[in-house]
C-alpha distance (Angstrom), angle and dihedral (degrees) to the residues before:
residue distance angle dihedral
M1 . . .
T2 3.76 . .
E3 3.83 133.5 .
P4 3.86 107.2 -91.3
R5 3.71 115.0 -106.9
T6 3.85 97.9 -179.1
V7 3.84 130.3 101.2
D8 3.94 83.8 -94.1
A9 3.75 90.2 77.9
L10 3.85 113.7 112.4
N11 3.75 116.9 -102.6
A12 3.69 106.5 -148.6
P13 3.88 113.6 -134.3
S14 3.69 124.9 -144.1
A15 3.79 115.6 -79.1
R16 3.68 91.3 -123.5
R17 3.77 96.8 53.7
L18 3.79 90.8 47.2
A19 3.74 92.9 49.1
V20 3.90 89.1 50.1
D21 3.65 90.4 51.2
L22 3.76 95.7 47.8
A23 3.77 92.6 47.8
A24 3.88 90.4 47.5
A25 3.82 91.6 50.3
A26 3.80 93.3 48.3
I27 3.86 94.8 46.4
I28 3.72 96.3 44.1
A29 3.83 92.7 44.5
A30 3.80 91.8 50.4
A31 3.76 90.8 50.4
V32 3.80 91.5 50.6
G33 3.79 92.6 46.2
V34 3.84 94.9 47.8
I35 3.83 93.7 44.4
G36 3.86 92.8 43.1
W37 3.79 95.9 46.8
F38 3.93 92.9 47.8
A39 3.73 89.3 47.2
V40 3.88 92.9 52.2
Q41 3.87 91.1 45.0
S42 3.85 90.0 52.1
V43 3.80 90.7 68.9
E44 3.81 124.5 73.2
W45 3.86 100.5 -124.7
P46 3.76 127.2 -169.0
A47 3.84 116.6 -116.0
Y48 3.77 112.7 -82.4
S49 3.82 90.5 -130.9
S50 3.88 92.6 59.8
S51 3.94 101.6 34.2
N52 3.70 139.0 42.4
V53 3.80 95.1 -152.4
T54 3.78 98.9 100.4
R55 3.81 92.0 44.5
A56 3.83 90.0 50.1
L57 3.85 92.0 52.3
A58 3.77 90.1 45.0
T59 3.74 88.8 56.0
V60 3.88 91.3 51.8
G61 3.80 90.5 51.0
Q62 3.76 93.0 49.1
V63 3.80 94.3 48.4
G64 3.83 88.2 49.8
A65 3.71 93.9 47.6
I66 3.87 93.2 50.7
A67 3.83 90.4 48.9
V68 3.79 91.5 52.5
L69 3.77 93.1 46.2
A70 3.80 89.7 51.7
A71 3.74 89.3 51.2
C72 3.89 90.6 47.6
A73 3.82 89.2 51.7
L74 3.79 90.5 55.2
V75 3.82 93.8 46.9
L76 3.82 92.8 46.4
T77 3.80 88.5 52.8
H78 3.74 102.2 44.5
A79 3.76 111.8 15.1
R80 3.78 130.8 90.0
R81 3.72 123.6 -90.0
S82 3.86 98.3 -94.6
A83 3.88 91.2 48.7
A84 3.74 91.2 43.1
R85 3.88 91.5 52.7
A86 3.79 90.5 51.2
A87 3.80 91.1 48.4
R88 3.83 88.1 51.1
L89 3.72 91.6 57.7
V90 3.78 92.9 43.1
S91 3.72 90.5 51.4
F92 3.84 91.0 54.8
A93 3.71 91.5 51.6
T94 3.96 92.6 47.0
V95 3.80 93.4 50.9
A96 3.84 88.3 52.3
G97 3.77 89.7 46.3
F98 3.79 91.0 52.1
V99 3.71 91.5 54.7
T100 3.72 93.2 45.1
V101 3.81 98.5 50.6
T102 3.81 90.6 44.5
L103 3.74 94.1 56.1
A104 3.80 108.0 21.2
L105 3.80 99.2 50.9
P106 3.86 96.2 53.1
L107 3.78 88.9 48.4
G108 3.81 94.7 40.7
G109 3.87 93.7 109.8
T110 3.77 95.0 52.9
K111 3.87 136.0 56.8
L112 3.81 91.7 -143.4
Y113 3.71 130.9 85.6
L114 3.79 130.4 -129.4
G115 3.84 109.1 -48.3
G116 3.83 91.8 16.7
I117 3.79 113.2 -137.6
S118 3.84 95.1 -37.0
V119 3.72 131.2 116.2
D120 3.78 114.2 -30.7
Q121 3.89 91.9 5.9
Q122 3.80 85.6 61.0
F123 3.67 97.6 67.7
R124 3.89 92.8 37.0
T125 3.81 90.3 52.9
E126 3.83 87.5 47.4
Y127 3.83 90.3 52.0
L128 3.82 91.1 49.8
T129 3.81 90.6 47.8
R130 3.86 89.0 51.8
L131 3.71 94.6 51.9
T132 3.72 93.4 44.3
S133 3.80 91.1 56.4
S134 3.84 89.3 57.3
P135 3.71 137.2 0.7
R136 3.87 92.6 -135.1
L137 3.79 110.2 109.0
A138 3.80 109.8 -110.2
D139 3.69 142.2 151.9
M140 3.76 115.1 -84.1
T141 3.79 94.8 -121.6
Y142 3.72 114.7 7.9
V143 3.88 122.7 78.0
D144 3.84 117.8 -124.2
L145 3.87 96.2 7.5
P146 3.90 126.8 120.6
P147 3.81 112.5 -123.2
F148 3.80 122.9 -88.1
Y149 3.82 97.6 -170.6
S150 3.74 118.8 66.7
P151 3.86 107.9 -84.6
G152 3.83 103.6 -167.0
W153 3.76 102.4 95.7
F154 3.79 94.0 40.7
W155 3.84 93.0 47.2
L156 3.81 91.4 51.9
G157 3.90 88.6 45.5
G158 3.75 89.6 51.7
R159 3.82 89.7 54.8
F160 3.85 90.0 46.6
A161 3.78 89.5 53.1
K162 3.78 93.3 49.3
V163 3.91 91.5 49.8
F164 3.75 90.8 52.3
G165 3.83 97.0 37.9
L166 3.86 93.8 -116.7
E167 3.84 128.5 148.1
G168 3.81 112.8 -118.9
W169 3.86 94.5 -105.7
A170 3.87 91.7 47.1
A171 3.80 90.7 50.5
F172 3.78 96.0 53.8
Q173 3.81 94.5 82.1
P174 3.85 100.2 46.8
W175 3.79 93.5 39.4
S176 3.88 91.0 50.9
I177 3.85 91.5 50.6
I178 3.82 93.8 43.3
S179 3.88 94.1 46.8
L180 3.72 91.8 49.8
A181 3.72 91.0 47.9
V182 3.82 90.4 52.9
A183 3.77 92.2 46.9
A184 3.75 92.6 53.8
S185 3.79 92.6 48.7
V186 3.78 92.0 47.3
A187 3.85 87.4 50.3
L188 3.75 90.9 55.0
A189 3.77 89.6 51.5
L190 3.83 89.2 52.4
W191 3.80 90.9 46.7
L192 3.77 91.8 52.4
T193 3.71 85.3 55.5
V194 3.77 96.2 54.8
W195 3.70 102.3 42.3
S196 3.82 151.4 -4.7
P197 3.85 121.7 -46.6
A198 3.86 95.3 -109.2
R199 3.74 92.9 51.5
A200 3.81 92.8 40.6
V201 3.84 92.8 53.4
A202 3.80 92.9 43.3
A203 3.81 92.4 48.8
T204 3.73 92.9 47.7
L205 3.76 93.8 50.4
A206 3.82 93.8 46.4
T207 3.84 91.4 46.9
T208 3.86 93.0 46.0
V209 3.83 91.3 53.1
A210 3.78 91.0 47.7
M211 3.81 89.6 48.2
L212 3.79 92.8 50.1
L213 3.81 93.2 47.5
Y214 3.77 99.2 43.5
G215 3.75 108.4 22.8
S216 3.76 113.6 22.0
A217 3.74 94.4 98.7
E218 3.84 87.6 65.9
P219 3.87 97.5 44.3
Y220 3.78 99.5 176.7
G221 3.81 90.1 55.3
A222 3.85 93.3 43.7
A223 3.86 88.4 53.9
V224 3.75 89.3 58.6
A225 3.83 95.9 39.6
I226 3.80 99.1 52.0
L227 3.94 91.2 55.2
M228 3.87 91.0 49.0
P229 3.89 100.0 85.5
P230 3.88 98.0 54.6
V231 3.93 92.0 37.4
L232 3.88 91.5 51.9
I233 3.91 88.6 48.9
I234 3.81 87.6 53.0
A235 3.83 90.0 44.8
W236 3.70 92.6 54.5
Y237 3.82 89.8 49.6
A238 3.73 89.5 47.6
I239 3.85 93.6 51.4
L240 3.78 92.6 48.0
R241 3.72 100.5 40.7
G242 3.91 103.8 24.1
H243 3.76 94.9 -132.2
R244 3.86 104.6 176.0
G245 3.80 95.5 -148.0
A246 3.74 91.5 51.4
L247 3.86 92.2 48.1
V248 3.81 90.7 52.8
L249 3.83 91.9 46.2
V250 3.79 91.3 54.7
G251 3.79 92.5 45.7
L252 3.77 89.2 50.1
Y253 3.80 92.1 51.0
L254 3.88 92.5 49.2
G255 3.80 90.7 47.4
F256 3.86 87.2 49.7
A257 3.83 87.9 52.0
V258 3.76 90.7 53.8
W259 3.82 89.8 61.1
F260 3.75 92.8 42.0
Y261 3.79 112.1 38.1
T262 3.79 124.6 -12.9
L263 3.86 94.7 -162.3
Y264 3.74 92.5 60.9
L265 3.80 89.3 40.3
G266 3.85 85.8 58.1
V267 3.77 92.6 51.5
A268 3.83 94.3 47.3
A269 3.80 92.7 44.5
F270 3.84 91.1 47.4
T271 3.92 90.4 50.1
V272 3.91 89.5 48.6
V273 3.87 90.2 51.8
L274 3.84 87.3 46.3
M275 3.78 89.1 54.0
G276 3.69 91.2 52.3
V277 3.76 93.2 49.9
V278 3.79 91.9 46.9
A279 3.85 91.2 50.1
L280 3.84 90.5 48.2
I281 3.87 90.3 50.6
A282 3.64 93.0 46.1
A283 3.70 93.3 50.9
W284 3.78 91.6 50.7
I285 3.74 92.3 50.5
R286 3.76 90.7 47.7
E287 3.84 100.8 41.1
R288 3.75 105.1 12.6
R289 3.81 93.6 -124.6
V290 3.74 139.1 96.9
E291 3.81 112.5 -99.5
W292 3.85 100.5 -155.3
R293 3.80 90.9 179.9
Y294 3.83 89.3 80.7
P295 3.74 98.5 59.5
V296 3.75 89.9 39.5
R297 3.73 90.0 57.9
V298 3.82 90.9 48.3
A299 3.82 88.2 49.4
V300 3.89 89.9 51.9
I301 3.82 89.3 54.7
G302 3.78 90.9 47.8
V303 3.77 92.8 51.4
I304 3.82 93.5 52.5
A305 3.77 92.3 47.3
F306 3.81 90.6 48.1
L307 3.80 93.7 52.6
I308 3.75 91.7 48.2
G309 3.80 94.4 45.7
L310 3.79 98.1 41.4
P311 3.85 94.8 86.0
A312 3.74 89.9 56.5
Y313 3.77 97.1 51.4
G314 3.76 103.7 17.9
P315 3.87 95.0 89.3
F316 3.81 91.3 49.2
L317 3.78 92.8 48.5
L318 3.76 92.2 48.9
R319 3.81 93.6 49.0
A320 3.83 90.8 46.2
A321 3.80 90.0 53.3
R322 3.71 91.8 50.8
D323 3.91 104.6 38.2
G324 3.86 102.3 18.9
T325 3.75 127.9 -130.9
D326 3.76 137.1 -98.6
A327 3.73 106.9 -73.2
E328 3.74 88.7 -145.8
G329 3.73 97.6 50.0
S330 3.79 107.5 155.9
A331 3.80 108.3 -172.7
M332 3.83 87.7 127.1
H333 3.86 96.6 40.5
Y334 3.70 101.1 111.3
L335 3.71 128.7 103.0
P336 3.84 114.3 161.5
E337 3.86 121.0 177.5
Q338 3.78 89.1 -94.4
G339 3.85 87.9 63.1
S340 3.72 95.1 54.4
V341 3.84 97.3 65.6
L342 3.83 133.7 48.0
P343 3.90 114.1 -106.2
L344 3.69 112.5 -122.0
P345 3.80 106.2 -171.3
M346 3.91 92.0 165.6
L347 3.82 86.9 70.8
H348 3.80 97.0 52.8
F349 3.80 116.5 110.0
S350 3.85 98.3 -126.7
L351 3.75 138.9 90.2
L352 3.80 93.0 -93.2
G353 3.91 87.0 47.2
A354 3.79 87.4 55.2
L355 3.76 92.7 48.2
A356 3.76 90.8 48.5
L357 3.88 87.5 50.4
I358 3.76 91.5 51.5
G359 3.82 89.9 48.0
T360 3.85 92.5 52.6
V361 3.72 93.3 49.0
W362 3.83 91.1 44.7
I363 3.92 90.5 51.9
L364 3.83 90.8 48.3
V365 3.80 94.6 46.9
R366 3.88 96.6 45.4
L367 3.84 96.7 34.1
R368 3.79 94.7 112.1
S369 3.78 101.3 44.7
C370 3.87 108.8 26.9
L371 3.80 124.7 76.2
H372 3.75 91.6 -159.6
A373 3.82 94.4 53.1
Q374 3.78 91.0 47.1
A375 3.81 93.8 50.8
L376 3.83 94.0 46.2
G377 3.80 89.8 44.3
L378 3.79 91.9 51.4
A379 3.88 89.2 46.4
I380 3.82 92.6 52.1
A381 3.80 90.9 46.3
G382 3.88 88.4 51.0
V383 3.84 91.2 54.3
Y384 3.80 90.8 50.5
L385 3.75 93.3 45.0
W386 3.86 89.8 51.0
A387 3.79 90.6 50.4
L388 3.79 90.8 50.2
L389 3.76 91.3 47.1
S390 3.79 89.3 50.4
M391 3.75 90.2 54.4
T392 3.79 91.8 45.7
L393 3.79 91.6 55.7
T394 3.86 95.6 57.8
P395 3.86 95.1 91.7
I396 3.81 87.8 63.3
G397 3.80 93.1 54.6
T398 3.77 103.3 -100.8
T399 3.83 142.5 72.5
L400 3.88 137.6 -154.4
L401 3.86 89.3 -125.6
G402 3.78 88.9 -112.5
F403 3.76 93.7 171.5
R404 3.82 88.5 65.9
T405 3.79 91.1 63.8
E406 3.80 92.1 68.9
P407 3.80 93.2 97.4
V408 3.73 89.3 57.4
L409 3.75 91.9 50.2
H410 3.77 91.2 51.0
I411 3.78 91.5 49.8
L412 3.85 93.1 48.2
L413 3.83 90.8 48.3
A414 3.83 92.5 47.0
A415 3.86 88.6 50.7
A416 3.80 90.6 50.7
G417 3.86 91.5 43.7
A418 3.75 92.2 52.1
L419 3.85 94.0 48.4
G420 3.86 89.7 46.6
A421 3.83 92.4 47.8
V422 3.77 91.5 51.0
S423 3.80 90.1 47.4
L424 3.83 90.1 49.5
V425 3.88 92.7 50.8
G426 3.84 90.0 48.7
A427 3.72 91.5 50.1
L428 3.76 92.1 47.9
G429 3.71 90.1 50.2
D430 3.76 96.3 55.2
G431 3.81 99.4 112.8
Y432 3.83 92.3 -7.7
P433 3.81 110.4 73.1
R434 3.74 91.9 175.6
Y435 3.79 93.2 62.5
R436 3.77 88.4 53.0
Q437 3.80 89.9 52.1
A438 3.76 91.3 46.5
G439 3.72 90.3 49.5
I440 3.77 94.7 50.8
V441 3.90 90.1 50.0
L442 3.77 91.9 48.7
G443 3.79 90.3 48.0
A444 3.86 89.1 54.5
I445 3.62 92.6 47.5
A446 3.87 91.1 51.8
A447 3.77 90.7 47.8
V448 3.75 89.8 54.4
G449 3.81 92.6 43.7
V450 3.82 92.6 55.2
S451 3.76 95.6 38.2
Q452 3.74 96.4 55.2
T453 3.85 90.5 53.4
I454 3.82 93.4 60.5
P455 3.77 96.4 90.0
A456 3.80 90.9 47.5
Q457 3.84 88.4 49.2
L458 3.75 89.7 51.3
A459 3.87 95.4 41.4
G460 3.83 93.8 113.8
E461 3.87 92.3 55.1
I462 3.78 92.2 42.4
A463 3.88 90.8 49.4
V464 3.81 89.5 54.9
A465 3.81 90.6 49.7
Y466 3.78 87.5 59.0
S467 3.75 99.9 40.9
D468 3.84 97.3 46.9
T469 3.76 119.4 89.7
D470 3.79 112.6 -115.2
G471 3.70 131.3 -141.6
A472 3.73 90.8 -87.3
G473 3.73 93.8 57.1
D474 3.84 94.7 -104.7
R475 3.86 137.4 118.1
G476 3.75 120.6 -139.6
D477 3.67 92.4 -135.2
R478 3.86 90.5 57.1
R479 3.76 95.2 -122.1
P480 3.81 123.3 131.6
A481 3.83 110.3 -64.5
G482 3.80 122.4 -119.2
A483 3.77 132.0 -115.7
E484 3.82 86.4 -71.8
S485 3.78 89.7 77.2
S486 3.87 84.4 75.4
Y487 3.83 91.1 63.1
R488 3.80 91.1 93.8
D489 3.78 89.9 58.7
V490 3.77 90.8 45.6
D491 3.91 89.3 51.8
A492 3.84 89.9 47.3
A493 3.77 90.8 52.9
I494 3.77 94.9 51.1
L495 3.69 93.4 46.2
A496 3.84 93.7 49.0
A497 3.79 93.0 48.1
T498 3.87 98.4 44.0
G499 3.75 101.4 35.1
R500 3.74 86.4 -152.6
P501 3.88 133.7 109.8
R502 3.72 118.3 -90.9
T503 3.82 91.6 -113.8
D504 3.85 88.3 62.1
T505 3.75 97.9 53.7
V506 3.77 130.2 81.5
V507 3.87 116.5 -150.0
L508 3.77 128.1 -162.8
T509 3.84 108.4 -151.9
A510 3.80 141.6 137.9
D511 3.80 89.7 -146.1
Y512 3.65 98.1 87.8
G513 3.75 93.4 171.5
F514 3.84 84.4 75.1
L515 3.83 88.2 61.7
A516 3.77 91.7 48.0
I517 3.81 90.3 59.0
Y518 3.70 102.9 36.2
P519 3.86 122.2 41.0
Y520 3.87 99.1 -126.3
W521 3.74 116.2 138.3
G522 3.83 114.7 -110.6
F523 3.71 124.8 -135.7
Q524 3.75 92.1 -150.1
N525 3.76 133.6 20.7
L526 3.80 130.5 -127.6
T527 3.85 95.5 -101.9
S528 3.70 137.9 -15.5
N529 3.74 91.3 -104.1
Y530 3.86 90.9 67.0
A531 3.84 95.7 36.5
N532 3.76 124.3 107.4
P533 3.86 107.4 -112.2
L534 3.72 89.1 -134.5
A535 3.77 90.9 63.9
K536 3.81 94.4 67.2
F537 3.85 95.2 -131.2
S538 3.69 98.1 -168.9
E539 3.77 95.6 47.3
R540 3.89 90.7 50.7
S541 3.84 89.7 51.4
A542 3.77 88.7 50.5
A543 3.74 89.8 51.3
I544 3.86 92.0 51.0
E545 3.78 90.6 52.1
A546 3.81 90.0 49.5
W547 3.88 93.7 50.7
A548 3.88 89.1 51.7
K549 3.79 91.6 57.6
L550 3.79 94.1 53.7
E551 3.81 120.6 116.8
S552 3.85 104.8 -148.7
T553 3.68 143.4 30.0
D554 3.71 91.7 -116.1
E555 3.76 91.7 57.4
L556 3.74 89.7 50.4
V557 3.69 95.7 50.2
Q558 3.90 91.4 46.8
A559 3.93 86.9 51.3
L560 3.68 94.8 49.3
D561 3.80 91.6 48.5
A562 3.81 91.5 49.1
A563 3.77 96.0 49.2
P564 3.85 112.5 120.5
W565 3.75 88.3 -131.4
R566 3.73 133.5 54.6
A567 3.78 102.8 -77.6
P568 3.76 126.2 -129.9
D569 3.84 117.7 -78.0
A570 3.75 89.5 -168.1
F571 3.78 139.5 20.7
V572 3.76 124.9 -154.4
F573 3.84 112.0 -163.5
R574 3.72 138.7 172.0
R575 3.79 118.0 -127.2
S576 3.68 117.1 -113.8
A577 3.81 136.8 173.9
D578 3.79 90.7 -97.7
G579 3.76 100.0 41.7
L580 3.78 139.0 -79.6
A581 3.92 109.7 -9.4
L582 3.84 132.8 -154.6
R583 3.85 122.1 -177.1
L584 3.74 113.8 -138.3
A585 3.72 132.4 179.7
E586 3.74 137.5 -146.3
D587 3.83 132.4 -164.2
V588 3.77 113.6 -105.2
Y589 3.80 99.7 172.3
P590 3.03 133.8 -177.6
N591 3.84 82.9 45.6
D592 3.74 118.5 93.6
P593 3.04 112.5 -110.0
N594 3.72 88.0 42.4
V595 3.78 97.2 -156.6
R596 3.84 129.6 70.8
R597 3.81 119.6 -158.2
Y598 3.73 121.2 -146.9
T599 3.81 135.9 169.4
V600 3.72 127.4 -121.4
T601 3.84 115.9 -164.9
F602 3.78 126.0 -157.9
P603 3.90 119.7 -159.1
E604 3.77 112.1 -115.7
K605 3.78 89.5 -132.6
L606 3.88 89.6 73.8
F607 3.74 89.8 70.4
E608 3.81 100.1 38.2
D609 3.89 89.7 104.8
P610 3.81 136.7 102.1
R611 3.82 87.3 -115.1
F612 3.74 89.6 70.7
V613 3.84 133.2 54.6
V614 3.85 114.4 -149.2
T615 3.86 122.0 -164.7
E616 3.80 123.5 176.1
T617 3.93 117.2 -151.5
G618 3.73 124.7 165.3
P619 3.77 110.5 -40.8
F620 3.79 91.7 -22.7
V621 3.81 134.9 94.1
V622 3.84 111.0 -157.3
V623 3.75 114.3 -159.3
V624 3.83 117.7 -172.4
R625 3.70 124.7 -171.0
K626 3.84 113.4 -137.1
């Protein structure tokens, strides 16, 4: 592999111009997202599951956005500087508008985001609620522990919630949509840096669609993933050419990824190292000498990323060095069937599958001469190597969660496919302008065709957003609320009995949706996969089981006082035939599912004492220690 010497080589812009573009993209997109979301929420929409109104309006918005983006690409290609600058700003707003109408309209009748407050969205909502209650970085559940999961997206979301006077759970939907709109617009600014306007717009639209289809349920990860293709192109350029501004930009991105999603940081950093190794090997083959400049450039990127990311993980690492972690930590203990095979989107019979196939062919054809094809090819290879390494590690009792990198793969292939499709249209148009015109029209039709399927592809997550009970005790589909509607009474009972703020109270409960809505500290997390390794999940579960077997209130009080952690100030149980029940979980990896649920039952007599206040509301029994 040689350094590209064709016109496809990236021309690095001035740092100032790029900074202005990135800032403009972020500010414009944030404004579009905020205005768009509030406009949608100002209307009383029917539930998505019982009406096609919001989907129809989303389609109208998507078609309009695609048409405007096509016009912007033409203006950026052929117009004078002043008109091109205006078109640049319009394109940033349009990409943000595309994301906003695609997500906000189908969710217009509910206050919840994709997936509601169920399963993974439960702990994500809990994290946002925690960092809305205070700007201090903290674990989502456990009191007095530094965060283990990347806090950046949630911290910014907490500040967004405070600015607009929203509770954490209510801010999850708008913040998800706005942050994805900003990420897509910033991606366009980066794409306009690395190639021509037509290719930049096509790549941005393709990767935005792929991001919405495969990554939008995990918005903090999607925000990192959609930026990865243009950043890795810049990284390859930086490693080959040593451009200082490019090295700094890649370091900033990796540092940003530390704060947002460490898994995608791992994939991106792994790819950057792979690029350095490939450049080193290519130089040896070409010149028979070791070119140390390549690993030095990779090291510079790594140092910048380390310095930016250290405040996010430094406190955790220091505490881990001092106190140790749970020997059975299981954040990486998950291997579904999806993670046991390599994804091959280019073999799928669909429009996106065809786009991935075009991208694969384009990379293989242009690999020797085009920097962009080399970078995307190495990135795709990096994702596959990560997945294979994840599978290889399974015999030693862990994985690298390779299956969770699929959104990155789809986005990279979509980028390559868009670039390949534009190149194909351009090649067909040489001497035959009508073929080029036909190709542009077909591309626009294909973009509309894929885009309008996004709500249907997300229908399951949208349905949960309407069927889950929100923090106000309502369901978006207007049907009777679930047991979660009693959370307000549970909250009132705890506040009345403790007389303390929520953020100074530890609650032991198996209803983790309660902790997602109210910023109480939890004594135990939903599963060990989400638990902070510093919290000693398995030891806490053993303590809970031991408390349930005690015979008297005195024994229970003594055990609570002797616990090595801050003991619960309140318990939220569900009543069962045998007593007061809690549903706990244990890690059973490598089994799939990787979590086993079991019930621990406390005798009611343990709390029949003046030292406890017992309140029953709905299906819950609330016990507060005086």
